[in-house]
C-alpha positions in Angstrom: 41.3 -8.9 14.3 43.5 -6.9 16.7 44.3 -4.3 13.9 40.7 -3.7 13.2 39.1 -0.6 14.8 36.6 -1.3 17.6 33.1 -0.1 17.0 30.4 0.6 19.6 27.0 -0.3 18.0 24.0 1.5 19.5 21.0 -0.7 18.9 17.6 -0.4 20.5 16.4 -3.6 18.9 18.0 -7.0 18.3 17.7 -6.7 14.5 19.0 -9.7 12.6 21.2 -7.4 10.5 23.5 -7.0 13.6 24.8 -10.5 12.8 26.4 -9.0 9.7 28.9 -7.4 12.0 30.4 -10.7 13.2 33.7 -10.2 11.3 34.7 -7.0 12.9 35.3 -6.1 16.6 32.2 -4.5 18.1 30.1 -4.2 21.2 26.3 -3.9 20.9 24.2 -2.3 23.5 21.2 -0.1 24.4 22.5 1.6 27.5 25.6 3.5 28.6 26.5 0.7 31.0 26.8 -1.8 28.1 29.8 0.2 26.8 31.7 1.0 30.0 34.6 -1.4 29.4 34.8 -0.9 25.6 34.3 2.8 25.3 37.8 3.9 26.3 39.3 2.0 23.3 36.6 2.5 20.7 37.5 4.2 17.4 34.0 4.4 16.0 30.3 4.6 17.0 27.6 3.1 14.8 24.2 4.7 15.7 22.0 1.9 14.3 19.1 2.9 16.5 18.3 4.4 19.9 18.0 7.8 21.4 20.2 10.9 21.0 20.8 10.9 24.7 22.3 7.4 24.5 24.5 8.5 21.6 25.7 11.6 23.5 26.4 9.6 26.7 28.4 7.0 24.8 30.2 9.6 22.7 31.3 11.5 25.8 32.7 8.3 27.3 34.7 7.4 24.2 37.8 9.7 24.0 39.4 7.8 21.1 36.4 7.9 18.8 37.3 9.3 15.4 34.1 8.5 13.4 30.3 8.3 14.1 28.0 6.8 11.5 24.2 7.2 11.6 22.0 4.6 9.9 19.5 7.2 9.0 19.8 10.0 6.5 18.1 12.6 8.7 20.3 13.9 11.5 18.0 16.3 13.4 17.5 13.6 16.0 21.2 12.7 16.2 23.3 15.9 16.4 24.2 17.4 19.8 26.6 20.3 20.6 29.7 18.3 21.7 29.6 16.2 18.5 29.2 19.3 16.3 32.1 21.0 18.0 34.4 18.0 17.9 36.8 17.0 15.0 35.1 13.6 14.9 33.8 12.7 11.4 30.1 12.1 11.1 28.6 10.2 8.2 25.0 9.2 7.5 22.9 6.8 5.3 22.1 9.4 2.6 21.5 7.7 -0.7 20.7 4.2 0.7 17.0 4.8 0.7 16.6 7.5 -2.0 15.5 5.3 -4.8 12.4 4.1 -3.0 11.5 7.6 -1.9 11.8 8.7 -5.5 9.3 6.0 -6.4 6.9 7.1 -3.7 7.0 10.7 -4.9 6.2 9.5 -8.4 3.4 7.3 -7.1 1.9 10.3 -5.3 2.0 12.4 -8.5 0.2 9.7 -10.4 -2.2 9.1 -7.5 -3.5 12.7 -7.8 -3.1 13.1 -11.6 -5.2 10.0 -12.3 -7.5 10.6 -9.3 -7.2 7.1 -7.9 -9.3 7.9 -4.9 -12.3 8.6 -7.1 -11.7 5.3 -8.9 -11.6 3.4 -5.7 -14.8 5.1 -4.4 -16.6 4.2 -7.6 -15.3 0.6 -7.5 -16.5 0.1 -3.9 -19.9 1.6 -4.9 -20.0 -0.6 -8.1 -20.6 2.7 -10.0 -19.5 3.1 -13.6 -18.6 6.8 -13.8 -16.1 8.0 -16.4 -14.2 11.2 -15.9 -11.2 13.1 -17.2 -7.7 12.5 -15.8 -4.5 14.5 -16.1 -1.4 13.7 -18.1 1.7 14.5 -16.0 3.9 15.1 -19.1 4.4 18.8 -19.4 3.4 19.6 -15.9 5.8 21.2 -13.5 7.3 19.8 -10.3 9.3 21.8 -7.8 11.8 20.0 -5.5 12.4 21.8 -2.2 15.9 20.6 -1.2 17.9 19.1 -4.1 20.1 16.5 -2.4 20.3 12.8 -3.0 16.6 12.2 -2.4 15.7 15.2 -4.6 17.8 13.9 -7.4 16.1 10.5 -7.2 12.7 12.2 -7.4 13.9 14.4 -10.3 15.2 11.4 -12.3 11.8 9.7 -12.2 9.6 12.8 -12.8 11.8 14.0 -15.7 11.6 10.5 -17.3 7.8 10.9 -17.3 8.1 14.1 -19.3 7.6 16.6 -16.4 9.4 19.9 -16.1 11.4 19.8 -12.9 12.5 22.8 -10.9 14.6 22.7 -7.8 15.4 24.8 -4.8 19.1 24.6 -3.7 21.2 26.8 -1.4 24.1 26.8 -3.9 22.9 26.0 -7.5 25.5 24.0 -9.5 27.8 25.9 -11.8 27.2 23.5 -14.7 23.7 22.6 -16.0 21.9 19.6 -14.6 20.1 17.6 -17.3 17.3 16.8 -14.9 16.5 20.4 -13.8 15.0 23.1 -16.0 15.8 25.8 -13.5 17.4 26.2 -10.1 16.0 28.6 -7.5 17.8 30.0 -4.4 15.9 29.9 -1.0 15.1 33.6 -1.4 13.2 32.7 -4.6 11.1 30.0 -3.1 7.7 31.7 -3.6 8.6 32.3 -7.3 9.2 28.6 -7.8 6.1 27.5 -5.9 3.9 29.6 -8.1 5.0 27.6 -11.1 4.5 24.2 -9.7 1.7 21.6 -10.2 3.5 19.4 -7.6 5.8 20.4 -4.8 8.1 17.7 -3.4 9.8 18.5 0.0 13.0 16.5 0.4 15.1 18.9 2.5 16.8 17.9 5.7 15.5 19.4 8.9 17.5 22.4 10.2 16.7 25.6 11.9 16.5 27.2 8.4 14.2 24.6 6.9 11.8 24.1 9.8 8.3 25.1 8.5 9.8 26.2 5.2 6.4 25.4 3.7 3.8 27.2 5.7 0.9 29.6 5.2 2.7 32.1 2.9 4.1 29.3 0.8 0.7 27.5 0.4 -0.8 30.9 -0.5 1.7 31.2 -3.3 0.8 27.8 -4.8 -1.8 27.1 -7.5 -5.2 25.9 -6.1 -4.6 22.7 -8.0 -1.1 22.1 -6.5 -0.2 19.0 -4.6 2.4 18.9 -1.8 4.5 15.7 -1.3 6.8 15.3 1.7 9.5 12.6 1.6 12.1 14.5 3.6 11.5 15.5 7.3 8.1 16.1 8.8 8.6 19.6 10.3 9.9 21.0 7.0 6.1 21.3 6.3 4.0 23.3 8.8 1.4 20.6 9.3 -1.3 22.7 10.7 -0.8 25.3 7.9 -1.1 22.4 5.5 -4.4 21.2 7.1 -5.7 24.8 6.7 -4.6 25.0 3.1 -6.2 21.7 2.1 -9.4 22.4 4.1 -9.8 25.9 2.6 -9.0 24.6 -0.9 -5.9 26.8 -1.3 -4.1 23.6 -2.6 -5.6 20.4 -4.0 -4.0 18.0 -1.5 -0.9 16.3 -0.2 0.9 13.0 -0.1 2.9 12.6 3.1 5.3 10.0 4.4 6.6 12.1 7.3 4.9 14.2 9.9 5.6 16.7 12.7 4.7 14.1 15.3 5.1 10.4 14.8 3.0 8.3 15.2 0.2 10.8 14.3 -2.1 11.4 17.3 -5.6 9.9 16.8 -7.2 13.4 17.1 -4.9 15.0 14.6 -7.1 16.7 11.9 -4.8 15.5 9.1 -6.4 12.0 9.5 -9.8 13.4 8.4 -8.7 15.2 5.2 -10.0 13.3 2.2 -7.3 14.8 -0.2 -4.4 13.8 2.0 -2.6 10.5 1.5 -0.9 9.2 4.6 2.0 6.8 4.6 3.3 5.9 8.1 6.9 6.8 7.4 7.6 3.6 5.6 8.0 4.7 1.9 11.6 3.6 2.0 11.0 0.4 4.0 11.7 -2.1 1.2 12.1 -5.7 2.2 15.8 -5.3 2.3 16.2 -1.7 3.5 17.9 -2.7 6.8 20.2 -5.0 4.9 21.2 -2.2 2.6 21.8 0.1 5.5 24.1 -2.5 7.1 26.0 -3.2 3.9 26.6 0.5 3.4 28.1 0.7 6.9 30.3 -2.3 6.3 31.7 -0.6 3.1 32.3 2.6 5.1 34.0 0.6 7.9 36.4 -1.0 5.3 37.3 2.5 4.0 37.8 3.7 7.6 40.1 0.8 8.4 42.1 1.4 5.3 42.5 5.1 5.9 40.4 6.0 2.9 38.0 8.9 2.5 34.5 8.1 3.8 31.3 8.7 1.8 28.5 10.9 3.1 30.6 13.1 5.4 28.2 15.5 7.0 28.8 19.2 7.6 27.9 19.1 11.2 27.2 22.9 11.5 24.7 22.9 8.6 23.3 19.5 9.7 23.5 17.7 6.4 
């Protein structure tokens, strides 16, 4: 045990998964005072849950820390200047939750293509009313931010016969069998004009905040549907409300929002053609177990001096 690196575990809740850490030296806490004795000797910080202020305080009190791991994939609520400027490695949970988010995106495509809301309304009214539905095979989906989540989405949509387009800062040099065409950020409007469905899966950075706003909605087809499985502020929510209300786009399927929980008076609640998921599309029955198992694998690599997975470019934020 003495040769194992000491980990400071920041946890706002006493989740049962914390017991999975029993075989490695660690200290769990939810306040800077909980780590006063251990911080000087800690080699790693595991940000399981809790605020950025707590992480920053513990980080600044831990001079020997060489690695910080975030349970979540999104890092906009984790990064702070001292961590970005330091040589400390930062890793995240990217990939752990992507498959479920890919399934949610596919579900949203089918939800609108088959017009499930109309079926539900008719069923509740006991009304037999046949209508035409859309086949998604042959339709186009554009993925805004082609990282791990984007690939999970593309794999599912491509398997359904859809044409998948993708926006990526640096398109790959070799062809991707899932993607019909890559677009650079400067070509976003061109891609959007081609899409029947637009899936936002980009991380939140200064560059991606409100990447989808009034001008982007205006470039879309009136029949287009926007799906957000990335970070809430990547989509300008008020611009989205305007676009749906004014029939500039057909609707939206959202798992993430600019403010969470959504305030009761937010107009997004009242839009009939917006499907709201309370940021739980990746909350499978074992999602926390998966997140902990990934950290334990990372810890083993760290202890053995091996390269870590999911090393983050702290300047770019992903």
